[in-house]
C-alpha positions as CSV (number, residue, x, y, z in Angstrom):
1,M,-15.0,30.6,-4.1
2,E,-17.1,27.9,-4.0
3,V,-16.4,24.7,-6.3
4,W,-19.0,21.4,-7.1
5,N,-17.4,18.5,-5.9
6,R,-18.2,14.8,-5.7
7,Y,-16.8,12.3,-3.4
8,V,-16.9,8.7,-2.6
9,A,-18.7,6.8,0.2
10,T,-19.7,3.5,2.0
11,R,-23.9,3.0,1.3
12,R,-23.5,0.6,4.9
13,H,-20.6,-1.3,6.4
14,V,-19.0,-3.2,3.7
15,E,-18.3,-6.8,6.2
16,G,-17.4,-9.5,3.5
17,A,-15.7,-8.9,-0.1
18,P,-16.9,-5.1,-0.6
19,T,-18.9,-4.5,-4.7
20,E,-19.4,-1.6,-6.2
21,A,-23.0,-1.5,-4.8
22,D,-21.2,-1.0,-1.2
23,F,-20.6,2.6,-2.7
24,E,-22.1,5.7,-3.7
25,V,-20.9,9.0,-5.6
26,I,-22.2,12.1,-3.6
27,E,-22.4,15.3,-5.2
28,N,-21.5,18.3,-3.1
29,T,-20.2,21.6,-2.4
30,A,-16.7,22.7,-1.3
31,R,-16.7,26.3,-0.5
32,W,-12.8,28.2,-0.1
33,S,-12.5,31.6,2.1
34,P,-9.5,33.8,1.4
35,D,-9.6,34.5,5.5
36,S,-10.6,30.7,6.4
37,G,-6.8,29.9,6.2
38,E,-7.5,26.3,4.4
39,V,-6.0,25.2,0.9
40,L,-8.0,23.4,-1.4
41,V,-6.7,21.1,-4.0
42,K,-7.5,20.1,-7.3
43,N,-7.1,16.4,-6.5
44,L,-5.3,14.5,-9.8
45,F,-5.0,10.8,-8.7
46,L,-6.6,8.8,-5.8
47,S,-4.5,5.7,-4.1
48,I,-6.6,2.5,-3.4
49,D,-5.2,0.1,-1.0
50,P,-6.9,-2.7,0.8
51,Y,-6.9,-1.2,4.3
52,Q,-9.6,0.9,3.9
53,L,-11.6,-2.1,3.9
54,N,-11.0,-2.5,7.6
55,R,-11.8,0.8,7.9
56,M,-15.0,0.2,6.6
57,K,-16.2,-2.6,9.2
58,V,-18.2,-1.9,12.2
59,T,-15.4,-3.0,14.6
60,S,-12.1,-3.6,13.3
61,A,-9.1,-3.9,14.7
62,S,-7.6,-1.4,13.2
63,H,-9.8,1.4,14.3
64,H,-7.2,1.6,16.8
65,A,-5.0,3.2,14.8
66,V,-7.1,5.1,11.9
67,D,-10.4,6.3,12.1
68,G,-13.5,4.0,11.1
69,I,-15.8,4.7,8.3
70,L,-19.1,5.3,8.2
71,P,-22.1,5.0,5.9
72,G,-22.3,8.4,3.8
73,Q,-18.9,10.1,5.4
74,R,-16.0,11.7,3.7
75,I,-13.1,9.0,2.9
76,A,-10.1,10.4,4.5
77,A,-7.4,8.9,1.6
78,Y,-3.7,9.1,0.2
79,T,-4.0,11.6,-3.0
80,A,-2.0,13.6,-5.4
81,G,-2.9,17.2,-6.5
82,E,-3.2,20.8,-7.7
83,V,-3.3,23.7,-5.6
84,V,-6.2,26.1,-7.1
85,A,-6.4,28.6,-4.0
86,S,-4.9,29.1,-0.8
87,A,-5.6,31.1,2.5
88,S,-1.5,30.0,3.9
89,P,1.6,31.3,3.6
90,E,2.8,28.0,3.0
91,Y,0.7,27.0,-0.4
92,A,0.3,28.8,-3.7
93,A,-1.9,28.3,-6.4
94,G,-0.5,25.7,-8.5
95,D,1.8,23.9,-6.0
96,V,0.8,20.0,-6.5
97,V,1.0,18.4,-2.8
98,V,0.4,15.1,-1.9
99,G,-1.3,13.8,1.4
100,V,-3.9,12.5,3.3
101,L,-7.3,14.3,1.6
102,G,-9.9,11.8,0.7
103,W,-11.9,10.2,-1.7
104,E,-13.2,13.0,-4.0
105,E,-12.5,15.8,-6.8
106,Y,-11.7,18.7,-4.5
107,S,-10.2,18.7,-0.7
108,L,-10.2,21.5,1.6
109,F,-7.2,21.3,4.3
110,D,-6.3,23.3,7.1
111,P,-1.7,23.4,6.9
112,S,-2.1,25.1,10.8
113,S,-3.5,21.5,11.9
114,P,-1.4,18.7,13.3
115,A,-3.0,15.9,10.8
116,A,-2.2,18.2,8.0
117,A,1.1,19.2,9.0
118,A,2.5,15.4,9.7
119,T,0.8,13.9,6.6
120,V,0.5,16.8,3.4
121,H,2.9,18.1,2.0
122,K,4.5,19.7,-1.7
123,V,6.4,17.4,-4.4
124,S,8.4,18.4,-7.4
125,T,7.2,16.8,-10.5
126,G,8.0,16.3,-14.8
127,G,11.5,17.4,-15.3
128,G,14.7,18.9,-13.3
129,G,14.8,15.6,-11.5
130,G,11.4,15.2,-11.0
131,F,9.2,11.9,-10.8
132,P,5.5,11.3,-12.3
133,L,3.0,12.8,-9.9
134,S,1.8,8.8,-9.9
135,H,5.0,7.9,-8.4
136,H,4.4,9.9,-5.0
137,L,1.3,7.5,-4.7
138,S,3.3,4.3,-5.3
139,V,6.8,4.0,-5.1
140,L,7.7,7.3,-3.0
141,G,4.6,7.2,-1.4
142,T,2.9,4.9,1.4
143,S,3.1,2.0,-0.7
144,G,7.3,3.0,-1.0
145,M,7.6,3.3,2.3
146,T,5.8,0.7,3.7
147,A,8.3,-1.8,1.5
148,Y,11.5,0.0,2.2
149,G,10.2,0.1,6.2
150,G,9.2,-3.2,6.3
151,L,12.3,-4.4,4.6
152,F,15.2,-2.6,6.0
153,E,13.6,-1.3,9.7
154,V,12.0,-4.1,10.2
155,S,13.6,-7.7,8.9
156,K,17.0,-5.7,8.6
157,P,18.4,-8.4,5.6
158,A,22.3,-9.5,5.3
159,K,23.3,-10.0,2.0
160,G,23.2,-14.2,1.3
161,E,20.2,-13.9,3.2
162,K,16.4,-16.0,2.1
163,V,13.5,-13.9,1.9
164,F,10.3,-15.3,0.8
165,V,7.5,-12.0,-0.6
166,S,3.7,-13.2,-0.5
167,A,1.8,-11.2,-3.0
168,A,4.5,-10.7,-4.9
169,S,3.2,-8.8,-7.8
170,G,0.9,-6.1,-5.5
171,S,2.0,-2.0,-4.7
172,V,4.2,-3.7,-1.7
173,G,5.7,-7.4,-2.4
174,S,6.5,-6.1,-6.2
175,L,9.0,-3.4,-3.9
176,A,9.4,-5.4,-1.7
177,G,11.4,-7.7,-3.0
178,Q,13.1,-5.7,-5.6
179,F,14.5,-4.2,-2.1
180,A,15.4,-7.2,-1.1
181,K,17.5,-8.1,-4.4
182,L,19.2,-4.9,-4.3
183,A,20.2,-6.2,-0.5
184,G,21.7,-8.6,-2.2
185,C,19.5,-11.1,-1.0
186,Y,17.7,-14.5,-2.6
187,V,13.8,-13.6,-2.9
188,V,11.0,-16.0,-3.9
189,G,7.5,-14.2,-4.5
190,C,4.6,-15.9,-4.8
191,A,1.2,-14.6,-6.6
192,G,-2.0,-16.0,-8.0
193,T,-1.3,-16.2,-11.9
194,Q,1.2,-17.8,-14.1
195,A,1.6,-14.3,-16.0
196,K,2.1,-12.5,-12.4
197,V,4.8,-14.9,-11.7
198,D,7.0,-14.9,-15.4
199,L,6.3,-10.4,-13.9
200,L,8.2,-11.6,-11.1
201,K,10.8,-13.4,-12.6
202,D,10.9,-11.5,-16.2
203,K,11.1,-7.9,-15.1
204,L,11.4,-7.6,-11.6
205,G,14.8,-9.7,-10.9
206,F,13.0,-12.2,-8.3
207,D,14.9,-15.8,-7.9
208,D,12.1,-17.6,-8.6
209,A,8.1,-17.3,-7.5
210,F,5.1,-19.5,-7.5
211,N,1.3,-19.7,-8.2
212,Y,-0.1,-20.3,-5.6
213,K,-3.3,-21.3,-6.4
214,E,-1.9,-24.7,-7.9
215,E,0.4,-25.8,-5.2
216,P,-2.3,-27.9,-2.7
217,D,0.5,-27.9,-0.4
218,L,1.8,-24.7,0.6
219,K,4.8,-26.2,3.4
220,S,5.9,-28.5,0.9
221,A,6.0,-25.9,-1.7
222,L,7.7,-23.8,0.5
223,K,10.2,-26.4,1.6
224,R,11.0,-27.0,-2.3
225,Y,11.6,-23.2,-3.0
226,F,13.3,-22.8,-0.1
227,P,15.7,-26.1,1.2
228,D,17.6,-24.3,3.7
229,G,14.7,-22.5,4.8
230,I,13.1,-18.7,4.6
231,D,15.3,-15.9,6.9
232,I,12.7,-13.5,6.1
233,Y,9.0,-13.9,5.7
234,F,7.7,-10.2,4.3
235,E,4.3,-10.9,5.5
236,N,0.7,-9.0,3.0
237,V,-1.6,-12.5,2.6
238,G,-2.2,-14.2,6.2
239,G,-3.9,-17.6,6.5
240,E,-2.5,-20.3,5.5
241,M,0.7,-18.9,4.2
242,L,1.3,-17.4,6.8
243,E,1.3,-21.2,8.7
244,A,3.2,-22.4,5.4
245,A,5.5,-19.5,6.2
246,L,6.5,-20.2,9.7
247,A,6.4,-24.0,9.3
248,N,10.0,-22.8,6.6
249,M,11.5,-20.7,9.1
250,N,15.1,-20.9,9.9
251,T,16.3,-19.7,13.8
252,Y,15.8,-15.8,14.4
253,G,13.2,-15.8,11.2
254,R,12.1,-12.0,11.1
255,V,8.0,-11.9,9.6
256,A,7.3,-8.1,8.9
257,L,3.8,-8.4,8.7
258,S,2.6,-5.6,6.4
259,G,-0.9,-7.1,5.8
260,V,-3.1,-9.9,5.7
261,I,-5.3,-9.9,3.3
262,S,-6.3,-12.9,2.9
263,E,-8.3,-12.5,5.9
264,Y,-9.7,-9.0,5.6
265,T,-13.3,-9.9,3.8
266,G,-13.4,-13.2,6.3
267,A,-13.8,-15.4,3.0
268,G,-10.8,-17.7,4.4
269,R,-10.2,-19.3,7.6
270,R,-7.5,-17.1,9.9
271,A,-3.6,-17.7,10.4
272,V,-3.7,-20.5,13.5
273,P,0.6,-19.9,13.7
274,D,2.3,-22.9,15.9
275,L,3.6,-20.9,18.3
276,L,5.9,-23.7,19.8
277,E,7.7,-22.9,16.2
278,V,7.7,-19.4,16.8
279,I,9.3,-19.7,20.4
280,Y,12.1,-22.6,19.3
281,K,13.0,-21.1,16.8
282,R,13.0,-17.6,18.5
283,I,11.3,-16.1,15.5
284,T,10.5,-12.5,15.6
285,I,6.8,-10.8,14.4
286,R,6.6,-8.0,14.0
287,G,2.8,-6.1,12.6
288,F,3.6,-2.2,11.3
289,F,2.5,-0.2,8.4
290,A,3.4,3.0,6.8
291,W,2.8,6.0,9.1
292,D,5.0,4.1,11.9
293,F,8.0,5.3,9.4
294,L,6.8,9.2,8.5
295,P,10.0,10.9,10.2
296,K,12.1,8.9,7.6
297,F,10.2,9.4,4.5
298,P,12.4,11.9,3.1
299,E,15.1,9.7,4.1
300,F,13.8,6.8,2.6
301,G,12.3,8.7,-0.6
302,A,16.0,9.6,-1.5
303,V,17.4,6.2,-1.5
304,I,14.0,4.9,-4.2
305,G,14.5,7.8,-6.3
306,E,17.9,7.2,-6.7
307,W,17.1,3.5,-7.4
308,I,14.7,4.1,-10.2
309,R,16.7,6.8,-11.9
310,E,19.7,3.9,-12.3
311,G,17.0,1.3,-12.9
312,K,17.5,-0.6,-10.5
313,V,13.7,-0.5,-9.6
314,H,10.7,-1.4,-11.7
315,V,7.2,0.8,-11.0
316,L,4.3,-0.7,-11.5
317,E,1.2,1.3,-11.4
318,D,-2.5,-0.2,-12.4
319,V,-4.6,3.3,-13.0
320,S,-8.8,3.9,-13.7
321,D,-10.0,6.4,-14.8
322,G,-12.3,8.8,-12.9
323,I,-14.4,9.8,-9.8
324,D,-17.2,7.0,-10.7
325,S,-14.3,4.1,-11.5
326,V,-13.3,4.0,-7.9
327,P,-15.3,1.7,-6.1
328,A,-15.0,-1.2,-8.9
329,A,-11.1,-0.2,-8.9
330,F,-11.5,-0.8,-4.7
331,A,-13.6,-3.7,-5.4
332,A,-10.8,-5.8,-8.0
333,L,-8.2,-5.3,-5.0
334,F,-9.7,-8.5,-3.4
335,S,-10.5,-10.6,-6.2
336,G,-6.5,-10.2,-7.7
337,H,-6.8,-8.1,-10.6
338,N,-4.2,-5.5,-10.0
339,V,-0.9,-5.5,-10.4
340,G,1.3,-3.0,-8.5
341,K,-0.1,-0.6,-6.9
342,K,-3.9,0.8,-7.7
343,L,-4.6,4.5,-8.2
344,V,-7.4,6.4,-10.1
345,K,-7.0,9.3,-12.4
346,L,-9.4,11.7,-11.8
347,A,-7.8,14.7,-14.4
């Protein structure tokens, strides 16, 4: 079997803020044969994630954990799709799968490879207790697992503790804040527009929120919102935001370092944390990402799924259409235009 395929690639290494001109859509064919052992998937949704920018650079600390992306190369990414042909007894045509495949219309994977075995799996959707397919890339995918693992495995909140979430209307922050509320914490988030601030308070149930762009002094702003100090900081931004949070943290405070999007593009200065604050307050700062919790994905997903069914968690998804929209969708992540999880729908 041979299908016409299109995939997104970079034209060059991307060192600053990404633009649509940094990408191209390349046409090729995907070939599957019944003796290949491979599975052919028609992708239906693509996950658009900020960390991919670090993979597109010539050098990045991210390359220690995730392979860099070369210009013209197919970009591995989290996707969801339907099996159209299978040479593996584990999969059949019509199965719905989620996992690390690619920013492309069709993907091939070999279930016998360790990488595919660890990251690709079948899911149920629709009726009978299933969830929309898009949820398996957002709240039940890496965004949800990052938020859940970062809060409960890294931060270990206790009821009544005070939690600050930066980029709180984003794919991870919007969930981390809601999970913290379910843990009985006092939660404040920040975002870049008044509409997002209202969303955090009125729909997602944050105790309070503020527009960081309207605060000339972030340290003073956090002091107003946390007069008794911060116990947990769920970090998605970096830069001055991290410095301000550390200055307002309590003794034995915890920082769950999920991302530092302000530092990905090099547009702003990098964080210069006051290490004396860290030492004398005995603050724990731990970096992590979703794959750290891969063995616990089923456990996390069961808990989050029940919260969704009970109406305790609101899912925010921002969906664009078609493979040609991927470059614009990705660039928009770095201009603050999205709310919740950014996805591209192909079908």
